[in-house]
C-alpha positions as CSV (number, residue, x, y, z in Angstrom):
1,X,-133.2,42.5,-29.4
2,X,-129.6,43.2,-30.2
3,X,-127.5,40.2,-31.1
4,X,-124.2,41.8,-30.2
5,X,-123.3,43.6,-27.0
6,X,-122.8,47.3,-27.3
7,X,-119.4,48.6,-28.2
8,X,-119.6,51.1,-25.3
9,X,-122.0,51.4,-22.4
10,X,-123.6,54.8,-22.5
11,X,-125.1,57.0,-19.8
12,X,-128.5,58.0,-21.4
13,X,-131.1,60.4,-20.2
14,X,-134.5,59.4,-21.5
15,X,-137.1,62.2,-21.3
16,X,-140.5,60.6,-21.8
17,X,-143.8,61.3,-20.0
18,X,-145.7,58.3,-21.2
19,X,-144.9,55.6,-18.6
20,X,-145.3,52.6,-20.9
21,X,-143.1,54.1,-23.6
22,X,-140.5,55.1,-21.1
23,X,-140.4,51.6,-19.6
24,X,-140.2,49.9,-23.0
25,X,-137.4,52.2,-24.4
26,X,-135.6,52.2,-21.1
27,X,-135.7,48.4,-20.9
28,X,-134.4,48.0,-24.4
29,X,-131.5,50.5,-23.8
30,X,-130.7,48.7,-20.6
31,X,-130.6,45.3,-22.4
32,X,-128.2,46.9,-24.9
33,X,-125.9,47.5,-21.9
34,X,-126.6,51.2,-21.3
35,X,-127.2,53.0,-18.1
36,X,-130.6,54.8,-18.3
37,X,-132.0,57.6,-16.2
38,X,-135.5,58.7,-16.9
39,X,-137.3,62.0,-16.6
40,X,-141.0,62.7,-17.3
41,X,-140.9,66.5,-17.2
42,X,-138.7,69.3,-18.5
43,X,-137.9,70.4,-14.9
44,X,-136.7,66.9,-13.9
45,X,-134.7,66.6,-17.1
46,X,-132.9,69.9,-16.6
47,X,-132.1,68.9,-13.0
48,X,-130.7,65.6,-14.2
49,X,-128.5,67.3,-16.8
50,X,-127.2,69.7,-14.2
51,X,-126.5,66.9,-11.6
52,X,-125.2,64.1,-13.9
53,X,-123.0,63.6,-17.0
54,X,-124.7,61.9,-19.9
55,X,-123.4,60.5,-23.2
56,X,-126.8,60.9,-24.9
57,X,-130.2,62.5,-24.4
58,X,-133.3,61.0,-26.0
59,X,-136.3,63.2,-25.6
60,X,-139.9,63.2,-26.5
61,X,-141.1,66.6,-27.7
62,X,-144.6,66.8,-26.0
63,X,-144.1,67.0,-22.3
64,X,-146.5,68.0,-19.5
65,X,-144.6,71.1,-18.4
66,X,-143.2,72.3,-21.7
67,X,-141.6,70.6,-24.6
68,X,-138.4,68.9,-25.7
69,X,-137.6,71.7,-28.1
70,X,-137.4,74.3,-25.3
71,X,-135.6,71.7,-23.1
72,X,-132.8,71.1,-25.6
73,X,-132.6,74.8,-26.6
74,X,-132.2,75.7,-23.0
75,X,-129.6,73.2,-22.0
76,X,-127.5,73.9,-25.1
77,X,-126.3,77.0,-23.3
78,X,-124.3,74.8,-20.9
79,X,-124.4,71.2,-22.4
80,X,-123.4,69.8,-25.7
81,X,-124.4,66.2,-25.1
82,X,-125.7,64.6,-28.3
83,X,-129.6,64.6,-28.4
84,X,-132.2,62.6,-30.3
85,X,-135.8,63.8,-30.6
86,X,-138.0,60.8,-30.5
87,X,-141.5,62.0,-31.2
88,X,-144.8,61.6,-32.9
89,X,-144.5,65.1,-34.3
90,X,-143.1,64.2,-37.8
91,X,-144.0,67.0,-40.1
92,X,-141.2,68.9,-42.0
93,X,-141.7,71.9,-39.8
94,X,-141.5,69.8,-36.6
95,X,-138.2,68.2,-37.8
96,X,-136.8,71.6,-38.7
97,X,-137.9,73.1,-35.3
98,X,-136.2,70.2,-33.4
99,X,-132.9,70.5,-35.4
100,X,-132.8,74.3,-35.0
101,X,-133.3,73.9,-31.2
102,X,-130.2,71.8,-31.0
103,X,-131.3,68.2,-31.5
104,X,-128.7,66.2,-33.5
105,X,-131.3,63.7,-34.9
106,X,-135.1,63.4,-35.2
107,X,-136.8,60.0,-35.1
108,X,-140.5,59.2,-35.5
109,X,-142.5,57.2,-33.0
110,X,-143.1,54.4,-32.9
111,X,-139.6,53.2,-33.5
112,X,-138.3,49.6,-33.4
113,X,-135.6,48.7,-31.0
114,X,-133.3,47.8,-34.0
115,X,-133.8,51.2,-35.7
116,X,-133.1,53.0,-32.4
117,X,-130.0,51.0,-31.9
118,X,-128.8,51.8,-35.5
119,X,-129.7,55.5,-35.0
120,X,-127.7,55.7,-31.7
121,X,-124.7,54.0,-33.4
122,X,-124.9,56.3,-36.4
123,X,-125.2,59.5,-34.3
124,X,-122.4,58.7,-31.9
125,X,-120.0,57.5,-34.7
126,X,-120.7,60.7,-36.7
127,X,-122.2,58.8,-39.6
128,X,-125.2,61.1,-40.1
């Protein structure tokens, strides 16, 4: 767990359909001091992005009603919130597809809380 409190509390949308994974990541982000809203489908995620302002979107790629690639590609028409793909799809083609769709970063599952914290800090400070 993080030893230092976050520099800034973020509003984060976590898009993850696996309940245990969503709970674990959501809990860690909350302990870091962030406000976390979860969505388990593309439809719910889009509704959340329309209804709320987020500082960061973290999304799985494989979702029950579509995928994170189409989600990010679609919301990029009206939303420029930084987005991280957090997925088990880790091939070079998968990474390229995520980045072309509009993700700002691609991270492989499973990820440690410490590595997620570093990745968020790096993305939001522009140190990619």
